[in-house]
C-alpha positions as CSV (number, residue, x, y, z in Angstrom):
1,M,0.3,0.0,0.0
2,G,1.3,3.5,-0.7
3,S,0.9,7.1,1.4
4,N,-1.6,9.0,0.4
5,F,-0.9,12.5,0.3
6,S,-3.4,15.3,0.4
7,S,-2.6,18.9,-1.5
8,Q,-4.9,20.0,1.3
9,A,-3.3,18.6,4.2
10,I,-0.2,19.6,3.2
11,L,-1.0,22.8,2.6
12,N,-2.7,23.6,6.3
13,T,0.8,21.4,7.4
14,M,2.3,25.1,5.6
15,T,0.0,27.2,6.8
16,N,0.5,26.1,10.9
17,F,4.0,25.7,10.5
18,V,4.5,29.8,8.7
19,S,2.0,31.0,11.5
20,G,3.8,29.6,14.4
21,T,6.6,31.1,12.8
22,K,5.0,34.6,12.3
23,R,3.4,34.6,16.1
24,K,6.3,34.2,17.9
25,R,8.4,37.0,15.8
26,L,5.6,39.5,16.8
27,E,5.3,38.4,20.3
28,S,8.8,39.5,20.3
29,E,8.8,42.6,18.7
30,E,5.8,43.3,21.2
31,D,8.4,42.6,24.0
32,E,10.9,45.0,23.0
33,L,7.9,47.8,22.1
34,N,6.6,47.5,25.7
35,K,10.3,47.8,27.4
36,V,11.0,50.7,25.2
37,I,7.3,52.2,25.9
38,D,8.1,51.2,29.8
39,I,11.6,53.0,30.0
40,V,9.8,55.9,28.2
41,L,7.1,56.5,30.5
42,H,9.3,56.2,33.7
43,T,11.7,58.7,32.8
44,P,10.8,62.3,33.6
45,K,11.6,65.1,31.2
46,K,11.8,68.9,31.9
47,I,9.3,71.1,30.5
48,K,9.4,75.1,30.0
49,L,6.1,76.0,30.0
50,S,6.7,79.4,27.9
51,C,3.1,80.4,28.1
52,T,3.6,80.4,32.0
53,A,7.1,82.5,31.6
54,K,5.2,85.2,29.2
55,Y,1.9,84.9,31.7
56,I,4.4,86.3,34.6
57,Y,6.3,88.4,32.8
58,Q,2.9,90.0,31.2
59,A,1.0,90.0,34.4
60,L,3.1,90.8,37.3
61,F,5.8,92.9,35.3
62,V,4.3,95.0,32.5
63,E,1.1,94.9,34.2
64,G,1.7,95.3,38.1
65,K,0.0,92.9,39.1
66,N,-0.2,92.7,43.1
67,S,2.6,94.5,43.1
68,D,4.2,95.1,46.6
69,V,6.6,97.8,46.3
70,T,7.0,100.8,43.6
71,V,10.4,101.6,42.4
72,C,11.0,105.1,41.2
73,A,14.7,105.5,38.7
74,L,15.2,108.0,35.8
75,G,11.6,109.7,37.0
76,K,10.2,106.1,35.9
77,E,8.1,104.2,38.5
78,Y,7.8,100.4,38.1
79,Y,5.7,98.0,39.9
80,L,7.4,95.5,40.9
81,H,7.6,92.4,44.0
82,R,10.1,92.0,46.4
83,V,10.7,88.4,46.1
84,Y,12.0,88.9,41.9
85,L,13.9,92.1,43.7
86,C,15.7,90.1,45.8
87,Q,17.7,88.3,43.1
88,S,19.7,91.2,43.1
89,P,22.0,91.5,45.9
90,Y,21.7,95.1,45.7
91,F,18.0,94.7,46.8
92,G,18.7,91.8,48.4
93,S,20.6,94.0,51.0
94,M,18.5,96.7,51.0
95,F,15.2,94.9,52.0
96,G,16.9,91.9,54.6
97,G,18.9,94.7,56.3
98,S,17.9,97.6,58.7
99,W,17.5,100.1,56.4
100,L,15.1,102.6,55.9
101,E,13.7,101.0,52.3
102,T,13.3,98.3,54.0
103,T,10.1,98.2,55.1
104,Q,9.0,101.4,52.5
105,K,7.0,101.0,49.3
106,Y,7.6,103.4,47.5
107,I,11.5,103.3,46.9
108,T,13.5,106.3,44.9
109,I,17.1,104.7,43.4
110,D,19.6,107.6,42.5
111,V,21.2,106.5,39.3
112,V,24.7,108.8,38.9
113,D,26.0,106.3,36.1
114,P,25.2,108.2,32.9
115,A,25.1,105.4,30.9
116,I,22.2,104.1,32.6
117,T,19.0,104.5,30.3
118,Q,15.4,104.0,31.1
119,D,15.2,101.4,28.1
120,S,18.3,99.6,30.5
121,L,16.4,99.9,33.1
122,K,13.1,98.2,32.0
123,V,15.1,95.4,30.0
124,V,17.0,94.7,33.8
125,F,14.3,95.0,35.7
126,G,12.1,92.6,33.5
127,S,15.0,89.7,33.5
128,L,14.2,89.1,36.9
129,Y,10.8,88.1,35.8
130,E,11.9,86.3,32.6
131,A,13.8,82.9,32.0
132,E,15.8,84.5,28.8
133,V,16.8,87.5,27.9
134,V,17.3,89.5,24.9
135,L,20.3,91.2,24.0
136,N,20.9,93.8,21.3
137,P,24.1,94.5,20.9
138,L,23.4,98.1,20.2
139,E,22.1,98.5,23.8
140,V,24.5,95.8,25.7
141,L,26.7,98.7,27.1
142,P,23.4,100.6,29.2
143,I,22.5,96.7,29.9
144,M,25.7,96.3,31.3
145,A,26.0,99.5,33.7
146,T,22.3,98.7,34.9
147,A,23.2,95.2,35.7
148,T,26.2,95.9,37.4
149,M,24.7,98.8,39.5
150,F,22.2,95.7,40.6
151,Q,24.8,93.4,41.0
152,L,23.4,90.8,38.6
153,D,26.4,88.5,37.7
154,G,24.5,86.5,35.3
155,L,23.6,89.0,33.2
156,I,26.4,90.7,33.6
157,E,28.5,87.6,32.2
158,Q,25.7,87.4,29.4
159,C,26.7,91.0,28.7
160,T,30.6,90.3,28.0
161,E,29.8,87.1,25.6
162,L,27.8,89.0,23.3
163,M,30.6,91.8,23.8
164,L,33.3,89.4,23.3
165,E,31.6,87.8,19.9
166,T,31.0,91.8,18.7
167,I,34.1,93.6,19.8
168,N,35.3,95.6,16.0
169,P,36.8,98.9,14.9
170,K,33.3,100.9,15.7
171,T,32.9,99.1,19.3
172,C,36.1,98.1,20.6
173,L,36.8,101.6,22.2
174,D,33.4,101.8,24.3
175,Y,33.8,98.7,25.1
176,Y,37.4,98.7,26.9
177,N,36.1,102.2,28.3
178,A,33.1,99.7,29.9
179,A,35.4,97.1,30.6
180,C,37.9,99.4,32.9
181,L,35.2,100.7,34.3
182,Y,33.1,98.1,35.6
183,G,36.3,95.8,36.4
184,D,35.4,93.5,33.6
185,K,38.6,91.9,33.5
186,K,38.0,89.0,31.0
187,L,36.5,92.2,28.7
188,E,39.1,94.5,29.2
189,D,42.1,92.0,28.3
190,A,40.0,91.0,25.2
191,C,39.8,94.6,23.9
192,I,43.7,95.1,24.8
193,R,44.6,92.1,22.7
194,W,42.2,93.1,20.0
195,F,43.9,96.8,19.6
196,L,47.3,95.0,19.6
197,V,46.6,93.4,16.5
198,N,45.0,96.3,14.7
199,L,46.2,99.3,16.2
200,M,48.5,99.6,12.8
201,P,47.0,97.8,10.6
202,Y,43.7,99.1,10.6
203,Y,43.8,102.7,13.0
204,Y,46.9,104.0,11.7
205,Q,46.5,102.8,8.1
206,E,43.0,102.6,7.5
207,S,40.7,105.7,10.2
208,D,42.2,108.6,10.8
209,E,39.5,109.3,12.7
210,D,38.9,105.9,14.4
211,L,43.2,106.6,15.8
212,R,42.3,110.6,17.0
213,T,39.7,108.7,19.4
214,I,42.5,106.7,21.3
215,P,42.8,108.0,24.6
216,V,46.7,108.4,26.1
217,S,46.5,106.2,28.9
218,L,45.7,103.5,26.2
219,M,48.5,104.2,23.4
220,E,50.8,103.8,26.2
221,T,49.5,100.5,27.3
222,L,49.7,99.1,23.8
223,M,53.3,100.8,23.4
224,A,54.4,98.8,26.2
225,Q,53.5,95.5,24.9
226,P,56.0,93.0,22.9
227,D,53.4,91.3,21.1
228,L,52.5,94.4,19.7
229,C,51.9,94.4,15.8
230,T,54.4,96.5,14.4
231,I,54.2,96.8,10.4
232,Q,57.6,97.0,9.4
233,T,59.6,98.6,12.4
234,E,60.0,100.1,15.3
235,C,60.2,103.5,13.4
236,S,56.5,102.6,12.0
237,L,55.8,102.8,15.5
238,Y,57.2,106.7,15.8
239,V,55.8,107.9,12.5
240,M,51.9,106.2,13.7
241,L,52.5,108.1,17.1
242,K,53.5,111.6,15.5
243,H,50.6,111.5,13.6
244,W,47.9,110.6,16.2
245,V,49.6,113.7,18.1
246,Y,48.9,115.6,15.0
247,L,45.5,114.3,15.2
248,I,44.8,115.0,18.2
249,H,45.8,118.4,17.9
250,H,44.0,119.1,14.8
251,P,40.4,117.7,15.7
252,E,38.9,119.5,12.6
253,E,41.3,118.0,9.9
254,S,40.9,114.6,8.3
255,K,43.4,112.5,6.3
256,P,46.4,114.6,6.7
257,T,49.3,114.2,4.4
258,A,52.9,113.4,5.6
259,S,54.5,116.3,4.6
260,A,51.5,118.1,6.7
261,V,52.3,116.3,9.7
262,A,56.1,116.8,9.3
263,E,55.8,120.8,9.1
264,Y,53.8,120.9,11.3
265,F,56.3,119.1,14.5
266,S,59.8,120.7,12.1
267,Q,58.5,123.7,11.5
268,R,57.9,124.8,15.0
269,P,59.5,128.5,16.2
270,D,60.1,127.1,19.2
271,K,63.2,125.0,19.3
272,T,62.4,123.3,22.2
273,P,61.7,119.4,21.6
274,F,58.2,119.0,21.5
275,L,58.2,116.3,24.7
276,H,59.0,119.2,26.5
277,T,56.9,121.9,25.6
278,P,53.2,122.1,27.7
279,E,51.4,120.7,24.6
280,G,53.3,117.5,24.5
281,R,53.9,116.9,28.4
282,Q,51.2,114.8,28.4
283,F,52.9,112.4,25.6
284,V,55.7,111.7,27.3
285,N,55.3,108.7,28.8
286,V,53.7,107.2,25.6
287,F,56.8,108.2,23.5
288,Q,59.3,106.4,26.7
289,E,57.7,103.3,25.3
290,L,59.5,103.4,22.0
291,R,62.8,101.2,22.3
292,I,65.1,103.8,21.3
293,P,68.1,101.9,20.7
294,N,65.8,99.9,17.9
295,L,64.5,103.3,16.8
296,I,67.9,104.5,15.4
297,N,69.3,101.6,13.5
298,H,69.0,103.4,9.7
299,H,71.0,106.9,9.5
300,L,67.5,107.7,7.8
301,D,65.3,107.0,10.6
302,I,68.2,109.4,13.0
303,E,67.6,111.7,10.6
304,L,64.0,111.9,10.5
305,I,63.5,111.8,14.5
306,L,66.0,114.7,14.7
307,G,64.6,116.9,12.1
308,D,60.8,116.6,13.5
309,N,62.2,117.8,17.5
310,I,59.8,115.5,19.6
311,I,62.2,113.3,21.5
312,P,64.8,115.5,23.2
313,K,68.5,114.7,22.2
314,S,69.1,113.5,26.2
315,W,67.1,110.7,25.5
316,L,69.0,109.8,22.4
317,N,72.5,109.9,23.7
318,T,73.1,107.4,26.0
319,V,71.5,104.9,23.3
320,V,73.9,105.7,20.8
321,I,76.8,105.4,23.2
322,Q,75.7,102.1,24.3
323,Q,75.1,101.0,20.6
324,W,78.4,102.1,19.9
325,D,80.2,100.3,22.8
326,N,77.6,96.7,21.5
327,M,78.9,97.2,17.6
328,L,82.7,97.2,19.2
329,R,81.7,94.7,21.5
330,V,80.7,92.6,18.5
331,N,83.5,93.7,16.3
332,H,85.8,92.8,18.6
333,N,84.4,89.0,19.2
334,E,83.3,89.5,22.6
335,D,79.5,89.1,21.5
336,K,78.0,86.9,19.1
337,G,74.7,87.6,19.8
338,P,72.8,86.1,23.1
339,L,74.1,82.4,24.2
340,E,71.1,82.7,27.1
341,V,68.6,85.1,27.5
342,S,65.2,85.4,30.1
343,E,62.0,86.2,28.6
344,A,61.8,89.0,30.6
345,D,64.7,90.5,28.8
346,F,64.0,88.9,25.3
347,L,60.4,90.7,25.6
348,K,61.8,93.7,26.7
349,Q,65.2,94.3,24.1
350,S,64.3,92.3,21.4
351,V,63.2,94.3,17.9
352,R,59.9,94.5,17.0
353,C,59.1,94.2,13.1
354,G,56.3,92.8,11.0
355,R,54.4,92.3,7.9
356,I,51.3,91.8,5.9
357,V,51.3,89.4,3.8
358,L,49.0,89.3,0.6
359,T,49.6,86.1,-0.9
360,A,49.5,82.6,-0.8
361,E,53.0,82.4,-3.0
362,R,56.7,82.4,-1.8
363,H,57.9,85.8,0.1
364,V,61.3,86.7,1.0
365,W,62.2,89.7,3.3
366,R,64.2,91.3,5.4
367,W,63.3,94.5,8.1
368,T,65.5,97.1,7.1
369,G,68.5,98.3,9.5
370,F,71.6,97.9,11.2
371,Y,71.5,94.9,13.5
372,F,75.4,94.3,14.4
373,G,76.1,92.8,10.8
374,V,73.8,90.1,10.6
375,D,71.3,90.6,7.5
376,L,68.4,88.2,8.4
377,L,66.4,87.4,5.7
378,V,62.6,85.7,6.2
379,A,61.1,82.7,3.9
380,L,57.2,82.3,3.3
381,E,56.5,79.6,1.5
382,N,53.9,76.4,2.0
383,N,52.7,77.2,5.3
384,M,56.1,77.4,7.0
385,L,58.2,80.4,8.0
386,S,62.6,80.0,7.9
387,V,65.1,82.5,8.6
388,R,68.7,82.6,6.8
389,R,71.4,84.4,7.4
390,N,72.5,86.1,4.2
391,H,76.2,86.7,3.5
392,R,76.1,87.5,0.0
393,S,77.7,91.3,-0.8
394,E,75.2,92.1,-3.0
395,L,74.5,94.7,-0.8
396,E,77.3,96.6,0.1
397,Q,76.6,96.5,3.7
398,L,78.3,95.9,6.7
399,L,78.5,92.3,7.5
400,S,79.8,89.7,10.5
401,F,82.6,87.6,9.1
402,Q,82.3,85.4,12.7
403,T,82.0,81.5,11.7
404,Q,78.7,81.4,13.9
405,R,76.2,84.3,15.1
406,N,73.5,83.9,17.1
407,V,69.7,85.2,17.5
408,A,67.1,84.9,19.6
409,V,63.7,85.1,17.7
410,L,60.3,84.4,18.2
411,F,57.0,84.6,15.5
412,R,53.4,84.8,15.4
413,V,50.7,84.2,12.9
414,V,47.5,86.4,13.0
415,R,44.5,85.8,10.5
416,L,41.9,88.3,10.9
417,N,38.1,88.5,9.9
418,E,35.7,91.0,8.6
419,Q,35.5,92.7,12.2
420,K,39.0,92.6,12.4
421,Q,39.2,89.6,15.4
422,I,41.5,86.8,15.6
423,T,40.2,83.9,13.9
424,Y,43.2,82.4,13.4
425,S,46.6,83.3,16.0
426,K,49.7,80.8,16.0
427,E,53.0,81.6,18.4
428,S,56.6,80.0,18.2
429,N,58.9,79.8,21.3
430,I,61.8,81.6,22.1
431,M,64.0,80.2,19.7
432,L,67.8,80.7,20.1
433,L,69.9,80.0,16.8
434,S,73.6,79.6,16.0
435,L,73.1,80.3,12.4
436,A,76.4,79.9,9.8
437,K,77.1,82.1,7.1
438,G,74.3,81.5,4.7
439,Q,72.6,79.2,6.8
440,E,68.4,78.5,6.7
441,V,67.0,76.9,9.4
442,P,62.8,76.6,10.0
443,V,61.4,78.6,12.6
444,M,57.4,77.9,12.5
445,S,55.2,75.9,10.6
446,F,51.4,76.6,10.7
447,D,48.0,76.2,10.0
448,K,46.5,76.1,6.2
449,V,44.9,79.9,6.1
450,V,42.7,82.1,3.8
451,Y,45.4,85.1,3.0
452,P,46.0,88.0,3.7
453,I,48.0,87.2,7.0
454,I,49.7,89.5,9.6
455,V,53.5,88.1,10.7
456,T,55.0,89.5,13.3
457,A,58.5,88.5,14.7
458,N,60.5,89.5,18.0
459,M,64.8,89.6,17.1
460,L,67.7,89.6,19.8
461,F,71.4,90.2,17.8
462,I,73.6,91.0,20.7
463,A,73.7,89.5,24.0
464,P,71.1,91.2,26.0
465,E,72.5,93.9,28.8
466,K,72.5,93.4,32.0
467,K,70.9,96.5,33.2
468,E,68.6,98.8,31.5
469,S,69.8,102.4,30.4
470,V,67.4,104.5,32.0
471,K,65.6,107.2,29.9
472,K,65.9,110.8,31.9
473,D,62.9,113.9,30.8
474,D,65.5,116.4,31.3
């Protein structure tokens, strides 16, 4: 007898097999889904009820409902609530101590800071009723002043962050003044860094009107910094200061020519050095921050300085003697350059120089001046800076025949955006180089950046002086 195979029986068997497998799969997926749902349902979430925050702001601050204290400032009354005002240490101290205002329901505040306005008061008082505050860069200074008065550190910090993001030629001086006035060291340092990079490339080379506004105290601070971005050489800083002084003394004049500035100083009937005159005394400390040894290392620079008669000759005499002594020591092989130097001595005595590089091509340059027989060439190619001790005689200048010469150098590369803010910056270490004739060594590599860039350097060619010479204002 053979087995009977029913087509219907086969179909039923297959159906039961498939259905069973599918059922198991569906049950497994359902279990996983239930686990996920269970986790979601048992995980608390913070939900910001914007409608509640808006209601509090509108009902309590804007409409002043249930107000228990009225604050009058700059002639305007605000119907407020002690429990919200106590977020401010200013009011917390007022309401929590034994003061006359502690129990008063009407309080008049004497606002002495001229930067504080009715609009800034509204924003600051309103911030006590809101979770978020919208700050407009055009209004940030009055708000910072108001927040400082009421000791609202959180709002002050937000103002600082906004100002750090919006430092530019139109805001930096106002931000700097505010930082000094309100003791914001972080903002003050950021403004100083911005000025150090932009003083010459922007203020001097592009905007006389803005250069005129820089106060004497700030200019003195900037001139004293070793990392001041110096385009070309120390003499360029002198020329900039001369231009700046002229602009201050001629507030109505814009874009004066170089010859007009030169004639103003060189053709004065009074032969007293300008810095010794009543008009010039306020600038003495600024000009004393110039590095005189690096200012008189080219004969044309000396002619310019003597012709202008701004700097007293007494400032130059001692330095000239010292430089002559340095040159003789180099000539007698007693000084082969710095073998060691402290960071403080290097930053104080080194030559400050710099250059704007417009294109990403190979560039080779030197900064003009006499550097005790060392003709140092700087090369830039493929994001690499190198220096070479040139010893070819095509320039017919005095060159040291010493087999090895020591040089201390430090380089910086900076890239600025449209607001003149630093978007890229790199600085090398202070490097002590021993260079043979014609030797070239790399000093710094940097990332690929969009040009133009600013390359600045500090360089020391002789052993540092053990004792600094003192400039006398006599």
